N, C-alpha and C positions, 0 to 999 in steps of 0.2 A: 626167462626173460629178465627177471630181477637180477639174477646172477651175472648175466652179461653186461647189464648197464653198471653194475657195481664194479665189474672188471674194467670197464671203459674209463670209469671215473678214477680208479685207482692208477691206471696207466697214464692218464693225463696228469695226475698229481705227481707221479714219479717223474715225468718229463719236465714239469715246472721246477721240481726240487733240484734236479740234475742241472738245469739251465742256470739256476741261482747259485750254484757252487762255483761257477767259473769266476776266478779273479782276474782282472786284467793285467796284462804285461805290456800295455801300451806305453809308449814314451810320454804320452799326455795325461796318464792317469796316475794319481798319487794315492797311496793308502793313507788312512787316517793318521797312523804313526809317523808318516814321513811330512806331515804338515808342520808348519812353524818350526821347521829345523833348518839350519844354515846348510847350504850346499856349496861345494867347491865347483867352480866353473873353469874349465880348460878349453881352449879354442884349438881348432884343427881343421883338417881337410880330409874329406872322405876319399879314401883310397880304392875301396871296392864295396860292393853290396852283394850279398848272397841270400837267395830265398831258402828258408829252413822251415821245419815244423817244429812247433812248441807243443810238447806232449801234454795231454789232458791230465786232469787230476785223477787221483787214485785214492779215494777216501772210502771209509766203510759205507757211506751213504749209498752208493749204487748198488753194492752187494745186498744191504739190508732191504732197500726199496725193491729191488729185483726179486729178492727172496720172498718178500711179502705178496708181490704180485704172482709169482710163480706158485706160491702156496695156495692162494685164492683160486688161481686157475686150476691147479691140480686136484683140490677139493671137490670141484664140479664133476670129477670123472669118477665113474663107479658109485658104489654105495658100501657102507660098512667098513671092513678092514682095506677093501680095495681103494676106498676113497682116501683112507688115512695114508696109505702108502703112496698114492698119487700125489697127495698134498706134500709129502716129505720129499719126493723126487722133484715135484715142481718148485719146491723152495730152494733146493740145491741147484737145480738148473736155472732158475730165475736169478739166484744170487750171482753165478758165473756170468750170465747174460747182462745183469745190471751192472756189474763191475766193468765189463767191456764197453757197455753203452756209455756210461759215465766218461770213460776215458776219450772215446770218439766225439761225444757231445761237447766236451770241454776243450778239445784240441784246437789249436790256432795256427794260422799262417804267421811266420815271422821273418825277420831280416837279421842277418849277421852283418853288422856294419863296421868295417875296418877304418879307423881314423888315425892319421898321422897327425899327432899333436904338434903344436908350435915348438915344444920343448925338444922334439925329435924322436920321442917315444911313439909307439904304435900301440893302440888299444882296439879290442874287438868288443863290441856291445851287441847283444841279441835282445830284440824287443819285438812286439806285435808289429805286423806289417799294416798299420793303419796310416802311415805317412810315407811319402816317397823320398828317397835319398839318392843322389847321383854322384859318381866319382868326380872329384874336382870341386865339389860343393864345399863351402865354409860351413862349419857347424859348431856348436857348443857341446861339450860333454859335461854333464852335470852329475856330481857324485855326492852322496851323503847317506847316512844311515844304513850302509851296506848295499845300497842300490845305485847303479849308474844308468843313465839314459843319454840318447843323443837327440839334440833339439836343433831346429833350424835358427840360423842367425837372421834376426829381423832388423 
């Protein structure tokens, strides 16, 4: 009974860790490093909007956390050398599953927004799908610090 509750607590902790790893790719979210920096603003008109998937993160955290959970789960199987082998196999399987889980948990829906700038150039910006944009809509394209985003004209 004690081992199963420890496993449940470990699984919950892994879920919280993985959820906290996701960084936002929203047009409304700024990293700490992007604050207090001047941005160039260009105006334009949305030409098209396409739904895309923004892949999730692939850090060692998912593999390590999954490996820990798999090792704990595997160690509850059998006894003696069998328990050690099961713990090792559980760690490997858990590591693979943890990496896959991290990618899925942190995956986001996104938009590829094609903007015809007033200068005549066309740019495509991909960001999280947390705001709606429509063809023909006037928008600002903000660029600075190696990052660009599309924002509604207010």
